C-alpha positions, 0 to 999 in steps of 0.5 A: 195433429192437434185435436183442433185441426185435421190431416193436411193434404196436398192437392190440385185445385178442382178447377185445374186452373192453377199449376200449383199444388195446394194444401187443404186441411180442416180446422174446428171453429169454436164460434160456429161449432163445426169444422171449416175447410182451409186452403193454402197455395204452396206456389210450387208445381213440384210435389216434393217441395209441396210435401215439405211445406205440408210437413212444415204446416203440420208441425205448425198446427201441432205446435212444433211436434213431429207429425206421425208421417215422420215416424222412424221405420222401427217405431212404425213397425212397433205401431203396426204390430200393436194397433193392427197385427195384434188383431190377427192370429198369432201365426199371422203376427209372427209372419208379419214380425219376421218379414218386417224385421228382415226389411229393417235389417236389409231395407236401409230405411230409417224413416217410414217416408223413405220406403220407396219403390226403389228401396223395396226393389233393392230389398227383394234383390238382396233377399234373392242374393241371400239364396232365398226362394222367389216365394220367400221374397214375395211373401216378405213383399206381401207383408210389407205391402199390407203394412204400408197400405195400413200406414196410408189408411192411418194417414202416416204417409200420403200414399203407399209405394207402387208395388207394380213389377216388384214381385218375382215370377215363381215357377209353378210346380206340380203339387207334391203328393205323399204316396200312401206307402210313405204315409204308412211308413211314417205312421209305422215309424211312430212305433219305433223305440229309437224315435226321439220326439221332443214336442209331442207324443207319438200318439199325438203325431199319429192323430195329426197325420191321419187328420191332415192326410185324409181330411186335408185340413190346414194346420191352423184348422187342426190346431184350432179344432175342439172336441165339441166340433167333432161328431163321432155319431154323425161322422162329421168334423166342423171347421169353424170360421175363426180357424179357417183361412177364408174365415168361413165354416165348413163341415167335413164328413169322415169315414167310420175308420177315422171316427174310431181313431178319434174315439181312441185318441179322445180316450187318451186325451181325457178332458182336453178341450182341443183335439190336438193340444198345441202349446206354442205360439207358432208352427216352427217347433213342430219341424224337428219332430216332423223331420225326425219321423220321416228320417225314421220312416226311411225317407231320404232327407233331401226328399222330406215332405212338408205338412202342407203336402198332406193337404195336396195329397188329399186333394189329388186322391179325391180328383183321382177318384173322379170326385168333381172339382167343385166338391173338392173345393168345398171339402178343402174350404177354398173360395174358388175352384180356380184355387183348387185347380191351380195349386192342389189338383194332381192330374197325373193319375188321370193322365195315366188313365188317359194314356192307357185308354189310347192303345198303341197298335204296332205294325205287323213286323213288331206286333204280336201275332194276335195284334192287328196292325194299323193297316189291317185295322184300317182295311177292316174299318173300310170293309165295314163301311 
């Protein structure tokens, strides 16, 4: 809008005496040297009609120019990526771009104003019909919600669509855990002469696997880890805020064996700044090597793990070793214990111990001669009383 006027709003009068919608805006008074509030009745109680009048007034105040609230969807996406997403990490930018581009193809919204609750619901349904998992559709909806809320804050739309009821219920699955034998098989596969790696060396992958599996670090934290944040003397790795999902620092203690692995890897990388140099803009290039390693380790293709499973394996191993959940939370860098319990804690080892603690006593005809029956145990108990 003109520099001499501010955004036009559609409001009801504060006293609520009129059934009509009103337009409110601010104009700069040269005489007074300050902004002056203006009100104008739309003489309609239909908000859709009032919105049309608002746009007409905005064009009038802008000297006939099309207001930013009438942006095409494609132009809005570029604006969002340039002014907001550009401040985010590259992986976040890539996720935004992917979801918004998919909506551009399936959403059928030519203008930003046309993105409604119904359009978003149809988009989510279309994603499911494509065979996408509910988690994938929900991820796209979250990115769309962030973009549309930003559009409202910038004044491009008067209000963002309501996302209530749009998200699809996901089945809560137990965390996938990589058994230690599978992990070691992957490490051994790196020594195979038949293994063809296209992105990084076998030594690079060996270090990645050990750090991810035993320290439970996120990929962004691993790829952002610098040697200056690794203390081989005090046996600590410091995760700095810019690389952390929660934007908070934490210190992870490491075992002497891990320090030896890092020391040997540092000798190989020589003067590299990063512990795990990664020259790509996103994580996708790593998956060809990742699956090749698992295939070489003899893991069936339909049972291949994802890198995040290293993190859940670390958490589950700590819980199985009776490490308090609050400590596991700090180790992983979660904001709350609830996140640790809901998504990462694998209680199967503890449940197995609980089952073993409840010894099953059989009756005399099925039990071993030395094993007292339930009735004998009851009689013995009553005699002692």
